[in-house]
N, C-alpha and C positions, 0 to 999 in steps of 0.2 A: 839133695839133687838126685834124680833117676837118670843114670847113665847106661841102663841096660838097653841093649838093642839098638846101637847107633848104626845107621846106614851110611857108610862112608863113601864119598864120591871125591874124585880128584877135581881140585879147583881149576875152573875154566881158563885162568891166567897162568897155570903152571906151565913150565917148558916140558917139551915132550922128549927131550934128549936124555932124561935121567938125572937131570941137575937140580934146581931149586923148585921142588914139587911138596905142595900141601895138599891134603885130604881135609874135607869139611864134612861133618854130620851136622845136619840141621833140621833132623826128623823127630827131635826129643820133645818139643814144647818147652819153653823156659830156658833152653840153654843151647849154644851153638859150640860144637867141639871142633878143635883143629889140630892136627898132627902132622909130622913130618914123614912123608911117603917113605923116604929111604929107612926110617928108624921108627917103625909103627909101635915098638915097645917103649920107646924112649922118653914117652910122657906126652900128656894131652893139656892144651890150653882150653879153658872155658870161658865163654862170653856170653853175656845176656844178648837175646835176639837185637835189642835196641843198640848195644854197644857194637856188635858185629855189623849192623846195617850202616852205622856212622862211619866206621873203619872202611868198609867196602866203599862207601861213597866217596871216600878221600884217595883212593887208588887212581893214580895216573893211567890215562888212558882208557879208562872204563867206559863202555859204551852204553 
């Protein structure tokens, strides 16, 4: 898995008050990375694009 050069963006459903926020990097092709905005060095989760789409499709209130 090549994880060089991720372009992180704050997830659109993250709160803006510094609470539960995640960042997503989906520019790598073949992998979607997710990390905690407050603890960027604390670890990264990796998903296949298909798994990530399936997860996001289940998020309540998604438009």
